[in-house]
C-alpha atoms as a printed R data frame, in Angstrom:
    type eleno elety resid chain resno      x       y       z
1   ATOM     1    CA   MET     A     1 61.768 124.472 103.505
2   ATOM     2    CA   GLU     A     2 60.680 122.291 106.547
3   ATOM     3    CA   LEU     A     3 62.818 122.283 109.572
4   ATOM     4    CA   ASN     A     4 60.776 120.008 111.854
5   ATOM     5    CA   GLY     A     5 61.862 116.846 110.424
6   ATOM     6    CA   ALA     A     6 60.282 114.422 107.812
7   ATOM     7    CA   LYS     A     7 56.599 114.319 107.926
8   ATOM     8    CA   ILE     A     8 54.902 110.891 108.241
9   ATOM     9    CA   LEU     A     9 52.620 110.441 105.247
10  ATOM    10    CA   TYR     A    10 50.959 107.196 106.294
11  ATOM    11    CA   THR     A    11 50.936 104.690 109.013
12  ATOM    12    CA   ILE     A    12 50.260 101.118 108.686
13  ATOM    13    CA   HIS     A    13 48.900  99.640 111.824
14  ATOM    14    CA   THR     A    14 50.557  96.426 112.380
15  ATOM    15    CA   ASN     A    15 49.961  95.557 116.051
16  ATOM    16    CA   ILE     A    16 53.334  93.931 116.351
17  ATOM    17    CA   PRO     A    17 54.865  93.836 119.948
18  ATOM    18    CA   LEU     A    18 58.120  95.874 120.274
19  ATOM    19    CA   LEU     A    19 58.082  97.029 116.455
20  ATOM    20    CA   GLY     A    20 54.970  98.930 116.502
21  ATOM    21    CA   ASP     A    21 53.412 100.651 113.656
22  ATOM    22    CA   PHE     A    22 54.985 100.918 110.119
23  ATOM    23    CA   LYS     A    23 55.147 104.752 109.482
24  ATOM    24    CA   ILE     A    24 55.836 105.831 105.855
25  ATOM    25    CA   THR     A    25 57.555 109.053 106.023
26  ATOM    26    CA   GLN     A    26 58.891 111.659 103.779
27  ATOM    27    CA   THR     A    27 62.564 110.138 104.269
28  ATOM    28    CA   LEU     A    28 61.137 106.627 103.267
29  ATOM    29    CA   VAL     A    29 59.522 107.935 100.197
30  ATOM    30    CA   SER     A    30 62.388 110.019  99.000
31  ATOM    31    CA   THR     A    31 64.794 107.372  99.557
32  ATOM    32    CA   TRP     A    32 62.762 104.920  97.274
33  ATOM    33    CA   ILE     A    33 62.686 107.592  94.453
34  ATOM    34    CA   VAL     A    34 66.320 108.145  94.758
35  ATOM    35    CA   MET     A    35 67.049 104.253  94.657
36  ATOM    36    CA   ALA     A    36 64.708 103.756  91.778
37  ATOM    37    CA   LEU     A    37 66.523 106.635  89.830
38  ATOM    38    CA   LEU     A    38 69.854 105.366  90.558
39  ATOM    39    CA   SER     A    39 68.860 101.820  89.611
40  ATOM    40    CA   GLY     A    40 67.190 102.835  86.332
41  ATOM    41    CA   PHE     A    41 70.674 105.103  85.513
42  ATOM    42    CA   ALA     A    42 72.563 101.849  86.273
43  ATOM    43    CA   ILE     A    43 70.500  99.546  84.134
44  ATOM    44    CA   TRP     A    44 70.596 102.097  81.418
45  ATOM    45    CA   LEU     A    45 74.346 102.472  81.579
46  ATOM    46    CA   GLY     A    46 74.856  98.647  81.693
47  ATOM    47    CA   ARG     A    47 72.604  97.852  78.506
48  ATOM    48    CA   ASN     A    48 74.136  96.203  75.333
49  ATOM    49    CA   LEU     A    49 77.960  96.236  76.464
50  ATOM    50    CA   LYS     A    50 80.363  95.535  73.470
51  ATOM    51    CA   LEU     A    51 83.939  94.501  73.422
52  ATOM    52    CA   GLU     A    52 84.568  96.580  70.294
53  ATOM    53    CA   ASN     A    53 83.002  99.717  68.888
54  ATOM    54    CA   VAL     A    54 81.773 101.040  72.387
55  ATOM    55    CA   SER     A    55 79.245 103.488  72.720
56  ATOM    56    CA   LYS     A    56 79.802 106.953  74.686
57  ATOM    57    CA   ARG     A    57 77.379 105.440  77.141
58  ATOM    58    CA   GLN     A    58 79.485 102.272  77.545
59  ATOM    59    CA   ALA     A    59 82.374 104.596  77.793
60  ATOM    60    CA   ALA     A    60 81.086 106.579  80.568
61  ATOM    61    CA   ALA     A    61 80.056 103.385  82.610
62  ATOM    62    CA   GLU     A    62 83.574 102.044  82.022
63  ATOM    63    CA   PHE     A    63 85.174 105.415  83.196
64  ATOM    64    CA   ILE     A    64 82.974 105.386  86.390
65  ATOM    65    CA   VAL     A    65 83.760 101.966  87.211
66  ATOM    66    CA   GLU     A    66 87.435 102.386  86.718
67  ATOM    67    CA   ARG     A    67 87.594 105.615  88.829
68  ATOM    68    CA   LEU     A    68 85.440 103.811  91.543
69  ATOM    69    CA   GLY     A    69 87.817 100.796  91.630
70  ATOM    70    CA   GLN     A    70 91.047 103.300  91.776
71  ATOM    71    CA   PHE     A    71 89.202 105.190  94.359
72  ATOM    72    CA   VAL     A    72 88.903 101.772  96.584
73  ATOM    73    CA   HIS     A    73 92.517 100.434  95.813
74  ATOM    74    CA   ASP     A    74 94.265 103.715  96.610
75  ATOM    75    CA   ASN     A    75 92.555 103.853 100.052
76  ATOM    76    CA   MET     A    76 91.995  99.914 100.851
77  ATOM    77    CA   GLY     A    77 94.529  98.101  98.802
78  ATOM    78    CA   PHE     A    78 93.771  95.444  95.961
79  ATOM    79    CA   HIS     A    79 92.414  92.871  98.475
80  ATOM    80    CA   PHE     A    80 89.024  94.430  99.281
81  ATOM    81    CA   ASP     A    81 87.407  94.622  95.663
82  ATOM    82    CA   GLN     A    82 84.355  92.895  97.038
83  ATOM    83    CA   TYR     A    83 83.740  96.325  98.669
84  ATOM    84    CA   ILE     A    84 83.768  98.270  95.615
85  ATOM    85    CA   PRO     A    85 79.852  97.848  95.222
86  ATOM    86    CA   LEU     A    86 79.421  98.956  98.442
87  ATOM    87    CA   ILE     A    87 81.474 102.168  98.578
88  ATOM    88    CA   GLY     A    88 79.871 103.090  94.930
89  ATOM    89    CA   SER     A    89 76.328 102.531  96.308
90  ATOM    90    CA   ILE     A    90 76.989 104.778  99.539
91  ATOM    91    CA   PHE     A    91 78.546 107.360  97.423
92  ATOM    92    CA   ALA     A    92 75.756 107.501  94.947
93  ATOM    93    CA   LEU     A    93 73.167 107.115  97.264
94  ATOM    94    CA   SER     A    94 74.429 109.859  99.318
95  ATOM    95    CA   ILE     A    95 74.857 112.371  96.505
96  ATOM    96    CA   GLY     A    96 71.539 111.363  95.201
97  ATOM    97    CA   CYS     A    97 69.622 111.899  98.708
98  ATOM    98    CA   ASN     A    98 71.120 115.352  99.053
99  ATOM    99    CA   LEU     A    99 70.470 116.459  95.729
100 ATOM   100    CA   ILE     A   100 66.924 115.450  95.532
101 ATOM   101    CA   SER     A   101 65.975 118.495  97.607
102 ATOM   102    CA   VAL     A   102 67.068 120.708  94.538
103 ATOM   103    CA   VAL     A   103 63.482 119.700  92.831
104 ATOM   104    CA   GLY     A   104 61.866 120.304  96.089
105 ATOM   105    CA   LEU     A   105 61.712 117.090  97.778
106 ATOM   106    CA   TRP     A   106 62.660 116.127 101.188
107 ATOM   107    CA   SER     A   107 66.309 115.121 101.579
108 ATOM   108    CA   PRO     A   108 66.696 111.784 103.295
109 ATOM   109    CA   THR     A   109 70.122 112.859 104.648
110 ATOM   110    CA   ALA     A   110 68.334 115.495 106.635
111 ATOM   111    CA   ASP     A   111 66.977 112.671 108.621
112 ATOM   112    CA   LEU     A   112 69.452 111.110 111.189
113 ATOM   113    CA   ASN     A   113 67.999 107.641 110.559
114 ATOM   114    CA   THR     A   114 69.287 107.495 107.039
115 ATOM   115    CA   GLU     A   115 72.847 108.313 108.098
116 ATOM   116    CA   ALA     A   116 72.575 105.813 111.196
117 ATOM   117    CA   ALA     A   117 71.327 102.876 108.987
118 ATOM   118    CA   TRP     A   118 74.787 103.414 106.703
119 ATOM   119    CA   ALA     A   119 76.691 103.752 109.690
120 ATOM   120    CA   ILE     A   120 75.330 100.621 111.463
121 ATOM   121    CA   VAL     A   121 76.285  98.654 108.225
122 ATOM   122    CA   VAL     A   122 79.906  99.943 108.450
123 ATOM   123    CA   PHE     A   123 79.963  99.176 112.017
124 ATOM   124    CA   VAL     A   124 79.073  95.710 111.416
125 ATOM   125    CA   LEU     A   125 81.881  95.330 108.960
126 ATOM   126    CA   ILE     A   126 84.382  96.709 111.224
127 ATOM   127    CA   MET     A   127 83.461  94.386 114.083
128 ATOM   128    CA   TYR     A   128 83.402  91.538 111.436
129 ATOM   129    CA   TYR     A   129 87.038  92.294 110.470
130 ATOM   130    CA   LYS     A   130 88.197  92.926 114.003
131 ATOM   131    CA   ILE     A   131 86.972  89.561 115.156
132 ATOM   132    CA   LYS     A   132 88.171  87.703 112.060
133 ATOM   133    CA   THR     A   133 91.551  89.125 112.175
134 ATOM   134    CA   ASN     A   134 92.277  88.804 115.878
135 ATOM   135    CA   GLY     A   135 89.566  86.214 117.022
136 ATOM   136    CA   ILE     A   136 86.669  86.701 119.477
137 ATOM   137    CA   LEU     A   137 88.594  86.004 122.707
138 ATOM   138    CA   SER     A   138 91.443  88.463 121.548
139 ATOM   139    CA   TYR     A   139 89.021  91.109 120.662
140 ATOM   140    CA   LEU     A   140 87.280  90.671 124.014
141 ATOM   141    CA   LYS     A   141 90.153  90.877 125.822
142 ATOM   142    CA   GLY     A   142 91.577  94.049 124.057
143 ATOM   143    CA   LEU     A   143 88.298  95.715 125.625
144 ATOM   144    CA   LEU     A   144 89.947  95.116 129.054
145 ATOM   145    CA   ASP     A   145 93.182  96.839 128.201
146 ATOM   146    CA   PRO     A   146 95.234  98.191 129.899
147 ATOM   147    CA   ILE     A   147 93.225  97.357 133.034
148 ATOM   148    CA   PHE     A   148 89.660  95.843 133.256
149 ATOM   149    CA   ILE     A   149 88.104  99.067 134.730
150 ATOM   150    CA   MET     A   150 88.762 100.630 131.246
151 ATOM   151    CA   ALA     A   151 86.248  98.236 129.485
152 ATOM   152    CA   PRO     A   152 83.183 100.683 129.676
153 ATOM   153    CA   ILE     A   153 85.558 103.451 127.986
154 ATOM   154    CA   ASN     A   154 86.732 101.131 125.581
155 ATOM   155    CA   VAL     A   155 83.152  99.913 124.592
156 ATOM   156    CA   LEU     A   156 82.083 103.575 124.258
157 ATOM   157    CA   SER     A   157 85.080 104.098 121.904
158 ATOM   158    CA   GLU     A   158 83.931 101.335 119.713
159 ATOM   159    CA   VAL     A   159 80.291 102.722 119.632
160 ATOM   160    CA   SER     A   160 81.386 105.921 118.873
161 ATOM   161    CA   THR     A   161 82.710 105.160 115.521
162 ATOM   162    CA   PRO     A   162 79.269 104.852 113.918
163 ATOM   163    CA   VAL     A   163 77.722 107.518 116.129
164 ATOM   164    CA   SER     A   164 80.443 109.967 115.023
165 ATOM   165    CA   MET     A   165 80.093 109.069 111.226
166 ATOM   166    CA   ALA     A   166 76.391 109.333 111.287
167 ATOM   167    CA   PHE     A   167 76.279 112.792 113.152
168 ATOM   168    CA   ARG     A   168 79.126 114.158 110.963
169 ATOM   169    CA   HIS     A   169 77.266 113.842 107.848
170 ATOM   170    CA   PHE     A   170 73.822 114.422 109.202
171 ATOM   171    CA   GLY     A   171 74.972 117.758 111.030
172 ATOM   172    CA   ASN     A   172 76.455 119.216 107.788
173 ATOM   173    CA   VAL     A   173 73.371 118.415 105.691
174 ATOM   174    CA   LEU     A   174 70.873 119.887 108.474
175 ATOM   175    CA   SER     A   175 73.160 122.951 108.828
176 ATOM   176    CA   GLY     A   176 72.696 123.673 105.289
177 ATOM   177    CA   TYR     A   177 69.015 123.680 105.591
178 ATOM   178    CA   VAL     A   178 69.078 125.856 108.768
179 ATOM   179    CA   ILE     A   179 71.554 128.394 107.262
180 ATOM   180    CA   SER     A   180 69.573 128.524 103.963
181 ATOM   181    CA   SER     A   181 66.027 128.838 105.530
182 ATOM   182    CA   LEU     A   182 67.490 131.755 107.942
183 ATOM   183    CA   VAL     A   183 68.917 133.450 105.087
184 ATOM   184    CA   TYR     A   184 65.907 133.525 103.130
185 ATOM   185    CA   ALA     A   185 63.720 134.515 105.724
186 ATOM   186    CA   ALA     A   186 65.877 137.298 106.687
187 ATOM   187    CA   LEU     A   187 65.863 138.549 103.029
188 ATOM   188    CA   ILE     A   188 62.198 138.383 102.745
189 ATOM   189    CA   LEU     A   189 61.882 140.356 105.901
190 ATOM   190    CA   ALA     A   190 64.297 142.964 104.679
191 ATOM   191    CA   ASN     A   191 62.449 142.992 101.480
192 ATOM   192    CA   HIS     A   192 59.171 143.797 103.279
193 ATOM   193    CA   ALA     A   193 60.993 146.633 105.347
194 ATOM   194    CA   LEU     A   194 62.740 148.211 102.412
195 ATOM   195    CA   PHE     A   195 59.934 148.488  99.970
196 ATOM   196    CA   GLY     A   196 57.363 148.995 102.734
197 ATOM   197    CA   LEU     A   197 58.874 152.495 103.061
198 ATOM   198    CA   LEU     A   198 57.311 153.282  99.632
199 ATOM   199    CA   PRO     A   199 53.983 155.054  99.977
200 ATOM   200    CA   GLY     A   200 50.721 153.451  99.254
201 ATOM   201    CA   VAL     A   201 49.893 150.729  97.034
202 ATOM   202    CA   VAL     A   202 53.177 150.764  95.190
203 ATOM   203    CA   GLY     A   203 54.947 149.912  98.691
204 ATOM   204    CA   ASP     A   204 52.420 147.137  99.484
205 ATOM   205    CA   VAL     A   205 52.795 145.430  95.882
206 ATOM   206    CA   LEU     A   206 56.526 145.733  95.830
207 ATOM   207    CA   GLY     A   207 57.064 144.628  99.341
208 ATOM   208    CA   ASN     A   208 55.358 141.337  98.662
209 ATOM   209    CA   ILE     A   209 57.651 140.695  95.804
210 ATOM   210    CA   PRO     A   210 60.904 138.900  97.024
211 ATOM   211    CA   PHE     A   211 63.306 140.871  95.113
212 ATOM   212    CA   LEU     A   212 66.202 140.622  97.585
213 ATOM   213    CA   ALA     A   213 65.824 136.866  97.793
214 ATOM   214    CA   VAL     A   214 66.243 136.425  93.949
215 ATOM   215    CA   GLY     A   215 69.415 134.702  93.288
216 ATOM   216    CA   VAL     A   216 70.863 134.130  96.944
217 ATOM   217    CA   PRO     A   217 69.041 130.849  97.370
218 ATOM   218    CA   ALA     A   218 70.564 129.701  94.081
219 ATOM   219    CA   VAL     A   219 73.964 130.514  95.252
220 ATOM   220    CA   LEU     A   220 73.389 128.950  98.659
221 ATOM   221    CA   SER     A   221 72.129 125.738  96.885
222 ATOM   222    CA   LEU     A   222 75.271 125.721  94.613
223 ATOM   223    CA   TYR     A   223 77.287 125.181  97.857
224 ATOM   224    CA   PHE     A   224 75.171 123.282 100.158
225 ATOM   225    CA   ASP     A   225 73.325 121.291  97.781
226 ATOM   226    CA   TRP     A   226 76.036 120.514  95.201
227 ATOM   227    CA   PHE     A   227 79.469 121.022  96.606
228 ATOM   228    CA   SER     A   228 78.713 120.195 100.080
229 ATOM   229    CA   SER     A   229 76.871 116.908  98.595
230 ATOM   230    CA   PHE     A   230 79.945 115.577  97.048
231 ATOM   231    CA   MET     A   231 82.183 116.385  99.958
232 ATOM   232    CA   GLN     A   232 80.213 114.655 102.580
233 ATOM   233    CA   ALA     A   233 79.744 111.614 100.394
234 ATOM   234    CA   PHE     A   234 83.572 111.763  99.784
235 ATOM   235    CA   ILE     A   235 84.054 112.107 103.389
236 ATOM   236    CA   PHE     A   236 81.861 109.359 104.629
237 ATOM   237    CA   CYS     A   237 83.194 106.809 101.867
238 ATOM   238    CA   MET     A   238 86.736 107.839 102.885
239 ATOM   239    CA   LEU     A   239 86.191 107.037 106.454
240 ATOM   240    CA   THR     A   240 84.131 103.573 105.683
241 ATOM   241    CA   MET     A   241 87.402 102.425 103.837
242 ATOM   242    CA   ILE     A   242 89.876 103.546 106.363
243 ATOM   243    CA   PHE     A   243 88.031 102.094 109.212
244 ATOM   244    CA   ILE     A   244 87.381  98.709 107.345
245 ATOM   245    CA   ARG     A   245 91.061  98.599 106.408
246 ATOM   246    CA   THR     A   246 92.387  99.313 109.873
247 ATOM   247    CA   ALA     A   247 90.198  96.568 111.464
248 ATOM   248    CA   ALA     A   248 91.435  93.935 108.877
249 ATOM   249    CA   GLU     A   249 95.176  94.646 109.760
């Protein structure tokens, strides 16, 4: 398991000022794989829809859409239906990017750039509704409350929203990687130390077979890859809906 960040797989030299070279990383490749899988799954669910005698596949698709719509309505009201696809996309992409590590691929959510991109999108929507609701002059005036010297703190407060959202999600995913790696490494060392006490070839052979590590990574994966994936996706979507709804009030 890599703890040094996503590897750069290929670099396209563009010689574009400021932008620099285009680097294809593990994060980029894994993200596109997840997007392709989710898109294929959505296309498969949405094929050959009928009004009567619906198939189990269509029933599953309708259930997902209904649950997602209710999820948004319960937290944002009925005036934000246009954000149901956004919330659903973030939720599915977050889970997919977390669970892709189960098959041995790099998890995009272990790269802060992924969560930062999601948080920036949410931040733009928050700013849009704040300005739309109160007007640009009223919004700028609010940054000076209660006195003008508080402006830097108020600006920092605005910027802290996407920063906290990104780091919260990223920190939980990365901590799972770190803890799983440390526990696995400790079990390997304990395995060598324990079976290495046996004399001769028997100790050498058994010491190289990770008996103590069998099953433990699976248990950790059950929490960090499955339970934590759903929880972090749920929390990020909840914060997104709350911040947008609050900005529109």
